C-alpha positions as CSV (number, residue, x, y, z in Angstrom):
1,X,44.8,118.9,127.7
2,X,43.4,118.2,124.2
3,X,44.0,114.9,122.6
4,X,45.8,116.5,119.7
5,X,48.3,118.2,122.0
6,X,48.8,115.0,124.0
7,X,49.6,113.1,120.8
8,X,52.2,115.6,119.9
9,X,53.8,115.2,123.3
10,X,53.7,111.4,123.0
11,X,55.3,111.6,119.5
12,X,58.2,113.6,121.1
13,X,58.6,111.0,123.8
14,X,58.7,108.2,121.1
15,X,61.5,110.0,119.3
16,X,63.5,110.2,122.4
17,X,62.9,106.5,123.2
18,X,63.9,105.6,119.6
19,X,67.2,107.5,120.1
20,X,68.1,105.9,123.4
21,X,69.8,102.7,122.2
22,X,71.9,104.7,119.8
23,X,72.9,107.1,122.6
24,X,73.8,104.2,124.8
25,X,75.8,102.4,122.0
26,X,77.9,105.4,120.9
27,X,78.4,107.0,124.3
28,X,82.1,108.2,124.5
29,X,82.7,106.9,120.9
30,X,84.4,109.1,118.3
31,X,82.4,110.3,115.2
32,X,84.2,112.3,112.5
33,X,81.9,114.6,110.5
34,X,83.2,115.9,107.1
35,X,81.4,119.2,106.6
36,X,81.2,120.9,103.2
37,X,79.1,121.5,100.2
38,X,75.9,123.7,100.2
39,X,75.4,123.2,103.9
40,X,78.4,125.5,104.4
41,X,77.1,128.3,102.1
42,X,73.6,128.5,103.5
43,X,73.5,130.1,107.0
44,X,70.4,128.3,108.2
45,X,71.7,124.9,107.1
46,X,75.1,125.8,108.7
47,X,73.5,126.4,112.0
48,X,71.5,123.2,111.8
49,X,74.6,121.2,111.2
50,X,76.4,122.8,114.1
51,X,73.3,122.2,116.4
52,X,73.4,118.6,115.4
53,X,77.1,118.1,116.2
54,X,76.7,120.0,119.4
55,X,73.8,117.8,120.5
56,X,75.9,114.7,119.7
57,X,78.6,116.1,122.0
58,X,76.2,116.9,124.8
59,X,74.6,113.4,124.7
60,X,78.0,111.7,125.1
61,X,79.5,111.3,121.6
62,X,83.0,112.6,120.8
63,X,82.6,114.4,117.6
64,X,85.4,115.8,115.4
65,X,84.5,118.2,112.6
66,X,86.7,118.3,109.4
67,X,85.5,121.1,107.2
68,X,86.1,122.2,103.6
69,X,85.6,125.7,102.1
70,X,86.0,125.2,98.4
71,X,83.2,127.5,97.3
72,X,84.4,130.3,99.6
73,X,88.0,129.8,98.4
74,X,86.9,130.1,94.7
75,X,85.0,133.3,95.6
76,X,88.1,134.9,97.1
77,X,90.3,133.7,94.2
78,X,87.8,135.5,91.9
79,X,88.1,138.6,94.0
80,X,91.8,139.0,93.3
81,X,91.2,138.5,89.6
82,X,92.2,134.9,89.3
83,X,90.2,132.0,87.8
84,X,89.8,128.9,89.8
85,X,91.1,125.9,88.0
86,X,90.5,122.2,88.8
87,X,92.1,119.0,87.4
88,X,90.4,115.7,88.2
89,X,88.3,117.5,90.9
90,X,91.5,118.9,92.6
91,X,92.1,122.6,92.9
92,X,95.3,123.8,91.0
93,X,97.1,125.6,93.8
94,X,99.9,128.1,93.0
95,X,101.5,130.3,95.7
96,X,98.9,132.9,95.7
97,X,96.0,130.4,95.7
98,X,97.6,128.6,98.6
99,X,97.8,131.8,100.6
100,X,94.1,132.5,99.8
101,X,93.0,129.0,100.7
102,X,94.8,129.0,104.0
103,X,93.3,132.5,104.9
104,X,89.8,131.4,103.9
105,X,89.9,128.0,105.7
106,X,91.2,129.7,108.9
107,X,88.3,132.2,108.7
108,X,85.8,129.4,108.2
109,X,87.4,127.4,111.0
110,X,87.1,130.2,113.5
111,X,83.5,131.0,112.5
112,X,82.5,127.4,113.2
113,X,84.3,127.6,116.6
114,X,82.2,130.7,117.3
115,X,78.9,129.0,116.3
116,X,79.7,126.0,118.6
117,X,80.6,128.2,121.4
118,X,77.4,130.1,121.1
119,X,75.6,126.8,121.9
120,X,77.5,126.3,125.1
121,X,80.1,123.8,124.0
122,X,83.8,124.4,124.1
123,X,85.4,124.1,120.7
124,X,89.0,124.5,119.5
125,X,89.9,125.1,115.8
126,X,93.1,123.6,114.5
127,X,94.6,123.0,111.1
128,X,96.7,119.9,110.0
129,X,99.8,122.0,110.8
130,X,99.0,122.0,114.5
131,X,100.8,119.4,116.6
132,X,102.0,117.6,113.4
133,X,98.4,116.5,112.8
134,X,98.7,116.1,109.0
135,X,101.9,115.4,107.2
136,X,101.8,115.2,103.4
137,X,103.7,115.0,100.2
138,X,103.1,116.8,97.0
139,X,100.2,115.3,95.1
140,X,100.1,114.8,91.3
141,X,97.2,114.1,89.1
142,X,98.1,111.5,86.4
143,X,101.7,112.9,86.5
144,X,100.6,116.5,86.2
145,X,101.9,119.1,88.7
146,X,98.9,120.8,90.2
147,X,100.8,122.9,92.7
148,X,100.5,122.9,96.5
149,X,98.0,120.0,96.8
150,X,98.9,117.6,99.5
151,X,98.7,113.8,99.7
152,X,98.5,112.7,103.3
153,X,101.4,110.4,104.4
154,X,100.9,110.4,108.2
155,X,98.4,111.4,110.8
156,X,99.5,112.1,114.4
157,X,96.1,112.4,116.3
158,X,97.7,113.3,119.7
159,X,96.4,116.8,119.5
160,X,92.9,115.5,118.8
161,X,93.0,113.0,121.7
162,X,94.2,115.7,124.0
163,X,91.3,118.0,123.1
164,X,88.8,115.2,123.4
165,X,90.1,114.2,126.8
166,X,89.7,117.8,128.0
167,X,86.1,117.8,126.7
168,X,86.7,120.1,123.7
169,X,85.2,119.7,120.3
170,X,88.0,119.7,117.7
171,X,87.3,121.5,114.4
172,X,90.0,120.8,111.7
173,X,90.9,122.8,108.6
174,X,92.5,120.6,105.9
175,X,95.9,122.3,105.7
176,X,99.1,120.2,106.1
177,X,102.9,120.4,106.0
178,X,105.5,118.2,104.2
179,X,108.8,117.1,105.7
180,X,110.4,120.5,104.6
181,X,107.5,122.4,106.3
182,X,106.0,123.6,103.1
183,X,102.2,124.3,103.4
184,X,99.8,122.3,101.3
185,X,96.1,122.4,100.6
186,X,94.5,119.0,101.3
187,X,91.2,117.7,100.0
188,X,88.8,117.8,102.9
189,X,87.3,114.3,102.1
190,X,90.9,112.9,102.2
191,X,91.6,114.6,105.5
192,X,88.4,113.4,107.1
193,X,89.0,109.8,106.0
194,X,92.7,109.8,107.2
195,X,91.7,111.3,110.6
196,X,88.8,108.8,111.0
197,X,91.2,105.9,110.4
198,X,93.9,107.3,112.7
199,X,91.5,107.8,115.7
200,X,89.6,104.5,115.1
201,X,86.3,106.4,114.6
202,X,83.1,104.4,115.1
203,X,81.4,106.6,112.5
204,X,82.6,108.8,109.6
205,X,79.9,111.0,108.1
206,X,80.2,112.9,104.8
207,X,77.7,115.8,104.4
208,X,77.3,116.2,100.6
209,X,75.0,117.8,98.0
210,X,73.2,114.5,97.1
211,X,70.9,112.2,98.9
212,X,73.3,109.3,99.0
213,X,74.2,106.5,96.5
214,X,72.2,105.5,93.5
215,X,73.0,102.5,91.3
216,X,71.7,104.6,88.5
217,X,71.8,108.3,89.2
218,X,69.0,108.9,86.7
219,X,66.7,106.4,88.4
220,X,65.6,107.6,91.8
221,X,64.2,104.1,92.6
222,X,67.8,102.7,92.5
223,X,68.7,104.5,95.8
224,X,70.9,102.4,98.1
225,X,70.3,102.9,101.8
226,X,72.8,100.4,102.9
227,X,75.6,98.3,101.4
228,X,78.8,96.5,102.4
229,X,82.3,97.6,101.5
230,X,82.5,94.8,99.0
231,X,79.3,95.8,97.4
232,X,80.5,99.4,97.2
233,X,83.7,98.1,95.5
234,X,81.6,96.1,93.0
235,X,79.7,99.3,92.1
236,X,83.0,101.1,91.4
237,X,84.4,98.3,89.3
238,X,81.1,98.0,87.4
239,X,81.3,101.6,86.4
240,X,78.1,102.6,88.2
241,X,79.8,105.4,90.2
242,X,81.3,108.4,88.5
243,X,82.0,112.1,88.9
244,X,82.8,113.5,92.3
245,X,81.2,110.5,94.1
246,X,83.9,108.1,92.8
247,X,86.8,109.4,95.0
248,X,84.4,109.8,97.9
249,X,83.3,106.2,97.7
250,X,86.9,105.1,97.4
251,X,87.5,107.0,100.7
252,X,84.5,105.3,102.3
253,X,85.5,101.7,101.4
254,X,89.1,102.4,102.4
255,X,88.0,103.7,105.8
256,X,85.9,100.6,106.4
257,X,88.7,98.3,105.4
258,X,91.0,100.1,107.9
259,X,88.8,99.9,110.9
260,X,86.2,102.7,110.8
261,X,82.9,101.3,112.2
262,X,80.5,102.7,109.6
263,X,80.5,105.4,107.0
264,X,77.4,107.5,106.2
265,X,76.8,109.6,103.1
266,X,74.1,112.3,103.8
267,X,72.5,115.2,102.0
268,X,73.7,118.2,104.0
269,X,70.9,120.3,102.4
270,X,68.3,118.4,104.6
271,X,67.9,120.1,108.0
272,X,69.2,117.9,110.8
273,X,70.2,115.1,108.5
274,X,72.9,114.0,111.0
275,X,70.4,113.4,113.8
276,X,67.9,111.7,111.4
277,X,70.6,109.3,110.2
278,X,72.2,108.4,113.5
279,X,69.2,108.4,115.9
280,X,66.4,106.8,113.8
281,X,65.9,103.2,112.7
282,X,65.3,104.1,109.0
283,X,68.0,106.7,108.5
284,X,67.9,109.0,105.4
285,X,71.2,108.5,103.6
286,X,73.5,105.7,102.6
287,X,75.3,103.7,105.2
288,X,78.4,101.7,104.2
289,X,79.3,98.9,106.6
290,X,81.9,96.2,107.0
291,X,81.3,92.9,105.1
292,X,80.9,91.0,108.4
293,X,78.7,93.6,110.0
294,X,75.3,92.3,111.3
295,X,72.1,93.3,109.6
296,X,71.0,95.6,112.4
297,X,69.2,98.8,111.7
298,X,70.3,101.7,109.4
299,X,71.4,104.0,112.2
300,X,74.1,101.7,113.4
301,X,73.0,99.0,115.8
């Protein structure tokens, strides 16, 4: 065997050895993956994400996928001659839009189930309606009525625990019911955060369309690979975080404060970003940790 070929084989072995302590630490631990953004609209990236989550399942993790579908919902809203409207980043959801959203999210959900099944792992798709998983109230934006948008008031994770116990991979669509059994569209970030807190997840991962957190978005050298919940709150209070990242970072810090082990913000446009973040010492995104967490390494040990 040529030296070059032997070096390639040794590199593969080193990758596996580097991943070993992470596999040991998180064996049988729950990881919630919020899946959305461009990674959902690109078929190759979509398959890479599903491969990553499936591998996590096969090496002993207990992953739960919570997915969005905003771009696809907007596309279908346009098909029926309506214009997608957003207020404060939230979709204004009338009766017809709610019907379209639920249809699209269920379609996305079952497509993800199919992709996981093709890789030899048993998956079950549910929405927040199933088993009383997500109960919500009507959400307002600064007092404005924005339709059937839900604010989560309660999570009953029993259906997820039952699926995990039976060795299924749960895939959750962010649709919920209020106390009068009215259907509501729920922001997928909010749903992932609430579910992660309810199941005591060791990791909550947001797949986004940016590399992670920057102290100054216009200065690439200000990238933050790791920070505590308190440091994240200081960035928010200092006005360094804006746009769509602001509510996401609020969700991240709230999750840490309520017992989630670590939160990771990753660029879902990078192939296999999930594996690179969790199984390597350097990681590639931003990790948010508890204030009393040890220094450790980026991936989580």
